[in-house]
C-alpha positions as CSV (number, residue, x, y, z in Angstrom):
1,X,21.4,24.5,3.0
2,X,22.4,21.1,1.6
3,X,18.8,20.6,0.5
4,X,16.2,22.8,-1.1
5,X,13.1,22.7,1.0
6,X,9.4,22.6,0.0
7,X,6.1,21.8,1.5
8,X,3.1,19.6,0.5
9,X,0.2,22.1,0.4
10,X,-3.3,20.7,0.2
11,X,-4.9,23.9,1.4
12,X,-5.9,22.4,4.7
13,X,-5.0,23.8,8.0
14,X,-2.0,21.6,8.7
15,X,-0.1,22.0,5.4
16,X,-1.1,25.6,5.3
17,X,0.1,26.4,8.8
18,X,3.5,24.6,8.1
19,X,3.9,26.6,4.9
20,X,3.0,29.8,6.6
21,X,5.2,29.3,9.6
22,X,8.2,28.5,7.4
23,X,7.5,31.6,5.2
24,X,7.3,33.9,8.3
25,X,10.5,32.5,9.7
26,X,12.5,33.0,6.5
27,X,11.3,36.1,4.8
28,X,14.4,36.5,2.6
29,X,13.6,33.2,0.7
30,X,10.5,32.0,-1.0
31,X,9.1,28.7,0.3
32,X,8.3,26.3,-2.6
33,X,4.9,24.5,-2.3
34,X,3.3,21.8,-4.2
35,X,-0.3,21.1,-4.6
36,X,-2.5,18.4,-6.4
37,X,-6.0,19.0,-7.7
38,X,-8.7,17.2,-9.8
39,X,-11.2,18.3,-12.4
40,X,-14.0,16.8,-10.4
41,X,-16.0,19.1,-8.2
42,X,-16.1,18.2,-4.5
43,X,-12.5,16.8,-4.7
44,X,-10.5,19.8,-5.9
45,X,-9.2,22.1,-3.2
46,X,-6.7,24.2,-5.2
47,X,-8.7,27.3,-4.4
48,X,-7.5,27.0,-0.8
49,X,-4.0,26.2,-1.6
50,X,-3.9,29.4,-3.8
51,X,-5.2,31.4,-0.9
52,X,-2.4,30.1,1.3
53,X,0.1,30.7,-1.5
54,X,-0.9,34.3,-1.9
55,X,-1.0,35.0,1.8
56,X,2.5,33.7,2.4
57,X,4.1,34.6,-0.9
58,X,4.9,31.0,-1.8
59,X,6.5,29.8,-4.9
60,X,3.5,27.6,-5.7
61,X,3.4,24.7,-8.1
62,X,0.2,22.9,-9.1
63,X,-0.6,19.8,-11.0
64,X,-4.0,18.0,-11.6
65,X,-4.4,14.2,-11.6
66,X,-6.9,12.3,-13.7
67,X,-8.0,8.7,-14.2
68,X,-5.3,8.1,-16.9
69,X,-2.6,9.3,-14.5
70,X,-3.8,6.8,-12.0
71,X,-4.0,3.9,-14.3
72,X,-0.5,4.8,-15.6
73,X,1.0,4.8,-12.1
74,X,-0.6,1.6,-10.7
75,X,2.0,-0.9,-11.9
76,X,4.8,1.1,-10.3
77,X,2.8,1.9,-7.2
78,X,2.0,-1.7,-6.6
79,X,5.7,-2.5,-6.7
80,X,6.6,0.1,-4.1
81,X,4.5,-1.5,-1.3
82,X,5.4,-4.9,-0.1
83,X,1.9,-5.4,1.2
84,X,-1.6,-5.0,-0.4
85,X,-1.8,-1.2,0.4
86,X,-5.3,0.2,-0.2
87,X,-4.9,3.9,0.6
88,X,-5.8,5.6,-2.8
89,X,-4.4,8.9,-1.7
90,X,-0.9,7.3,-2.5
91,X,-1.6,8.4,-6.0
92,X,-1.8,12.1,-5.6
93,X,1.0,11.9,-2.9
94,X,3.3,10.5,-5.6
95,X,2.4,13.0,-8.2
96,X,2.8,15.8,-5.6
97,X,6.3,14.5,-4.6
98,X,7.2,14.1,-8.3
99,X,6.1,17.7,-9.0
100,X,8.5,18.8,-6.3
101,X,11.4,16.6,-7.5
102,X,11.0,17.9,-11.1
103,X,11.5,21.4,-9.6
104,X,14.8,20.4,-7.8
105,X,13.3,19.8,-4.4
106,X,14.8,17.0,-2.3
107,X,13.0,17.4,1.0
108,X,9.3,18.1,1.6
109,X,7.5,19.0,4.9
110,X,4.2,17.4,5.5
111,X,1.3,18.0,7.8
112,X,0.5,14.5,8.8
113,X,-0.3,14.1,12.4
114,X,-1.9,17.5,12.9
115,X,-5.4,16.1,13.1
116,X,-4.3,13.4,15.5
117,X,-2.6,15.8,18.1
118,X,-4.8,18.9,17.7
119,X,-8.2,17.2,17.4
120,X,-8.9,17.9,13.7
121,X,-10.2,14.5,12.4
122,X,-13.8,14.8,11.4
123,X,-14.4,11.3,12.9
124,X,-13.7,12.8,16.4
125,X,-16.7,15.3,16.0
126,X,-18.9,12.6,14.5
127,X,-18.1,10.3,17.4
128,X,-19.4,12.9,19.9
129,X,-22.7,12.9,18.0
130,X,-22.8,9.2,18.0
131,X,-21.9,9.1,21.7
132,X,-24.9,11.4,22.5
133,X,-27.2,8.9,20.8
134,X,-25.4,5.9,22.4
135,X,-26.1,7.3,25.9
136,X,-29.7,8.5,25.1
137,X,-32.5,6.7,27.0
138,X,-33.7,3.5,25.3
139,X,-37.4,4.8,25.3
140,X,-36.3,7.7,23.0
141,X,-34.3,5.5,20.6
142,X,-36.7,2.5,20.4
143,X,-39.4,4.1,18.1
144,X,-36.8,5.2,15.6
145,X,-34.9,1.9,15.5
146,X,-38.3,0.0,15.1
147,X,-39.2,2.3,12.2
148,X,-35.8,1.8,10.5
149,X,-36.2,-2.0,11.1
150,X,-39.4,-2.0,9.0
151,X,-37.8,0.1,6.2
152,X,-34.7,-2.1,6.1
153,X,-35.5,-3.7,2.7
154,X,-35.5,-0.4,1.0
155,X,-32.1,0.4,-0.6
156,X,-31.9,4.3,-0.9
157,X,-28.8,6.4,-0.1
158,X,-30.6,8.7,2.5
159,X,-32.2,5.8,4.3
160,X,-28.9,3.8,4.2
161,X,-27.2,6.8,5.9
162,X,-29.7,6.6,8.7
163,X,-29.4,3.0,9.1
164,X,-25.7,3.3,9.3
165,X,-25.9,6.0,11.9
166,X,-28.1,3.9,14.1
167,X,-25.9,1.0,13.7
168,X,-22.7,2.8,14.6
169,X,-24.4,4.7,17.5
170,X,-25.4,1.4,19.1
171,X,-21.8,0.4,19.6
172,X,-19.3,1.3,22.3
173,X,-15.8,2.4,21.4
174,X,-13.5,1.4,19.9
175,X,-16.0,-0.6,18.0
176,X,-18.0,2.5,17.0
177,X,-14.8,4.3,15.8
178,X,-13.6,1.3,14.0
179,X,-16.8,1.0,11.8
180,X,-15.3,3.5,9.2
181,X,-12.9,0.7,8.3
182,X,-14.7,-2.5,9.2
183,X,-16.2,-3.5,5.9
184,X,-14.7,-7.0,5.6
185,X,-15.7,-7.8,9.2
186,X,-19.2,-6.4,8.8
187,X,-19.8,-8.4,5.7
188,X,-17.8,-11.4,6.7
189,X,-20.4,-14.1,5.7
190,X,-21.5,-12.4,2.5
191,X,-18.1,-11.2,1.2
192,X,-15.9,-14.3,1.9
193,X,-16.2,-17.8,0.6
194,X,-17.0,-20.6,3.1
195,X,-13.5,-22.2,2.7
196,X,-11.8,-18.8,3.2
197,X,-14.0,-17.9,6.3
198,X,-12.9,-21.2,8.0
199,X,-9.2,-19.9,7.8
200,X,-9.7,-16.4,9.3
201,X,-11.0,-14.8,12.5
202,X,-13.8,-12.3,11.9
203,X,-12.9,-10.3,14.9
204,X,-9.1,-10.3,14.8
205,X,-8.7,-6.7,13.4
206,X,-11.3,-5.5,15.9
207,X,-9.5,-7.3,18.7
208,X,-6.3,-5.5,17.7
209,X,-8.1,-2.2,17.8
210,X,-9.5,-3.0,21.3
211,X,-6.1,-3.9,22.6
212,X,-4.5,-0.6,21.4
213,X,-7.4,1.4,22.7
214,X,-7.0,-0.2,26.0
215,X,-3.4,0.6,26.2
216,X,-4.0,4.3,26.1
217,X,-3.1,5.9,29.4
218,X,-5.9,8.6,29.3
219,X,-9.1,9.3,31.0
220,X,-10.9,11.1,28.2
221,X,-12.3,8.9,25.4
222,X,-11.2,11.4,22.8
223,X,-7.6,11.0,23.9
224,X,-7.9,7.2,23.7
225,X,-9.2,7.6,20.1
226,X,-6.4,10.0,19.2
227,X,-3.9,7.5,20.7
228,X,-5.4,4.7,18.5
229,X,-5.2,7.0,15.5
230,X,-1.5,7.8,16.1
231,X,-0.7,4.2,16.5
232,X,-2.7,2.7,13.7
233,X,-3.8,5.5,11.2
234,X,-0.5,7.4,11.3
235,X,2.2,4.9,12.0
236,X,0.7,1.9,10.0
237,X,-1.0,3.8,7.3
238,X,-0.3,7.5,6.6
239,X,3.5,7.5,7.1
240,X,3.8,4.3,5.1
241,X,1.8,5.9,2.3
242,X,3.8,9.2,2.2
243,X,7.2,7.7,2.7
244,X,7.0,5.1,0.1
245,X,5.1,7.2,-2.5
246,X,7.6,10.0,-2.0
247,X,10.7,7.7,-2.2
248,X,9.3,6.4,-5.5
249,X,9.5,10.0,-6.7
250,X,12.9,10.6,-5.2
251,X,11.8,12.8,-2.3
252,X,12.5,12.6,1.5
253,X,9.8,13.8,3.9
254,X,9.8,15.4,7.3
255,X,6.8,15.6,9.7
256,X,6.9,18.7,12.0
257,X,3.7,17.9,13.8
258,X,5.0,14.4,14.8
259,X,7.9,15.8,16.8
260,X,7.9,13.7,19.8
261,X,8.1,16.7,22.2
262,X,5.1,18.3,20.5
263,X,3.1,15.0,20.5
264,X,3.8,14.6,24.3
265,X,2.9,18.1,25.1
266,X,-0.4,18.2,23.3
267,X,-1.2,14.8,24.8
268,X,-1.2,16.5,28.2
269,X,-3.7,19.3,27.1
270,X,-7.4,18.9,28.1
271,X,-9.6,17.1,25.6
272,X,-12.0,20.0,25.3
273,X,-9.2,22.2,24.1
274,X,-9.1,20.0,21.0
275,X,-12.8,19.2,20.4
276,X,-14.8,21.9,22.2
277,X,-18.6,20.9,22.0
278,X,-18.5,20.1,18.3
279,X,-15.7,22.5,17.2
280,X,-12.6,20.8,16.1
281,X,-9.1,22.1,16.7
282,X,-10.4,24.6,19.2
283,X,-7.0,25.6,20.7
284,X,-5.1,25.2,17.4
285,X,-7.4,27.6,15.6
286,X,-7.1,30.3,18.3
287,X,-3.4,29.9,18.4
288,X,-3.1,30.2,14.5
289,X,-5.8,32.9,14.2
290,X,-3.3,35.5,13.1
291,X,-1.3,33.2,10.8
292,X,-4.0,31.2,8.8
293,X,-6.3,32.9,6.4
294,X,-9.9,32.9,7.7
295,X,-11.1,30.9,4.6
296,X,-8.7,28.0,5.6
297,X,-9.5,28.2,9.3
298,X,-13.2,27.9,8.7
299,X,-13.1,25.4,5.8
300,X,-14.7,22.0,6.0
301,X,-12.3,19.2,6.5
302,X,-11.4,17.5,3.4
303,X,-9.4,14.4,2.6
304,X,-6.6,13.9,0.0
305,X,-8.2,10.9,-1.7
306,X,-8.8,10.2,-5.3
307,X,-12.3,10.8,-7.0
308,X,-12.3,7.1,-7.9
309,X,-16.1,6.9,-7.2
310,X,-16.7,9.4,-9.8
311,X,-14.3,7.9,-12.2
312,X,-15.9,4.5,-11.8
313,X,-19.2,5.8,-12.8
314,X,-18.1,8.2,-15.5
315,X,-14.7,7.1,-17.0
316,X,-15.2,4.1,-19.3
317,X,-11.5,3.2,-19.3
318,X,-11.4,3.2,-15.5
319,X,-14.6,1.2,-15.1
320,X,-13.5,-1.3,-17.6
321,X,-10.1,-1.8,-16.0
322,X,-11.6,-2.4,-12.6
323,X,-14.2,-4.8,-13.8
324,X,-11.6,-6.7,-15.9
325,X,-9.5,-7.1,-12.7
326,X,-12.1,-7.8,-10.2
327,X,-14.1,-10.4,-12.2
328,X,-11.2,-12.0,-13.9
329,X,-10.8,-15.7,-13.9
330,X,-7.5,-15.2,-11.9
331,X,-9.4,-13.3,-9.2
332,X,-12.2,-15.9,-9.0
333,X,-9.8,-18.9,-8.7
334,X,-8.2,-17.4,-5.7
335,X,-11.3,-18.4,-3.8
336,X,-11.4,-15.5,-1.4
337,X,-14.6,-13.7,-2.3
338,X,-18.1,-14.5,-3.3
339,X,-18.4,-13.0,-6.8
340,X,-22.2,-12.3,-6.6
341,X,-21.7,-10.2,-3.5
342,X,-18.9,-8.2,-5.2
343,X,-21.2,-7.6,-8.3
344,X,-24.0,-6.4,-6.0
345,X,-21.4,-4.1,-4.4
346,X,-20.4,-2.6,-7.9
347,X,-24.0,-2.3,-8.8
348,X,-25.0,-0.4,-5.6
349,X,-22.2,1.9,-6.3
350,X,-23.1,2.4,-9.9
351,X,-26.7,3.2,-8.9
352,X,-25.6,5.7,-6.2
353,X,-27.4,4.0,-3.3
354,X,-24.1,3.9,-1.5
355,X,-20.5,4.9,-2.0
356,X,-18.4,1.8,-2.2
357,X,-15.4,3.4,-4.0
358,X,-13.0,2.6,-1.0
359,X,-14.1,-1.1,-0.9
360,X,-13.8,-1.5,-4.6
361,X,-10.4,0.1,-4.5
362,X,-9.3,-2.3,-1.8
363,X,-10.3,-5.3,-3.8
364,X,-8.5,-3.9,-6.8
365,X,-5.3,-3.3,-4.9
366,X,-5.4,-6.7,-3.3
367,X,-5.8,-8.6,-6.7
368,X,-3.1,-6.4,-8.3
369,X,-0.8,-7.1,-5.4
370,X,-1.3,-10.9,-5.8
371,X,-0.4,-10.6,-9.4
372,X,2.8,-8.8,-8.7
373,X,4.1,-10.7,-5.6
374,X,2.3,-14.1,-5.5
375,X,1.5,-15.2,-9.1
376,X,5.1,-14.5,-10.3
377,X,6.7,-17.0,-7.8
């Protein structure tokens, strides 16, 4: 081969299955795998990547990423994206690709797209639960909603989760599905300054979601959500993240699960072969039962994000950096956001009443992007 091949290996079903299939196809050569972990519990999944590496006899390489690594990378990462890109998993993606390049790898295979064609996204299972509540008789829902209304002033994590569930479950799709990523729209009045609000449309991003959702040529609602994910999450987010972070590290990436013929084929399969009752990847797991280790087949879905919520509370240098950027005079003078609301956001996160790490990261990336692309002009 002109290139030496390797795989991203998170320890999840997609990356593990790709690594395993490659290893089984070429028993004469070890497949190199590359994994990223963290010291923080609840984020590190290296135990599963090690299981896969042992099962398939992989040439496994591992690196852990910490807060300092992240702060060191940010200036270069901001330059790679020509837009304010807020997916924090670009950081571990870069370090994983760099680890591969340092070992002579030029091409990595990634598992992106597997969730969206086989039904593995946790949001698909959650949406089924929300749909049951959405269709429940109003007489059953009204007492709970009245009780929650009376408790609204109380700001506790458990109660906030229940409030969030009822709010989301009261919406039809795609509005309901979109609530995972609708922070700016939901807090439009509190977040944005009056002058900035006058220049933007609160529902513009939701209207785009509705348009794409309506274009799906499918009867099953799950298939419409999967189509929406392929068009928006994969095409406009995940592939941009992986391609640009990997390019920065000097690596090219291929996506076996996004092969057009495979995507078309899985799109024709019944929806309940993907999410059966509340079991995700129903057909996929049956097909891969003899290839994937049981520990990986049965593991809980885990993302590839950074433990930035933990770092913000526990790493002083990380917390100071974010506060210095978000509450700087330069950020205030842009006139986008109401600073009192952002301070409340940060305080709620520090108290643990809600996890606002993704929103804080988005605000950080936006300000850093401005400093790199706007202020220098």
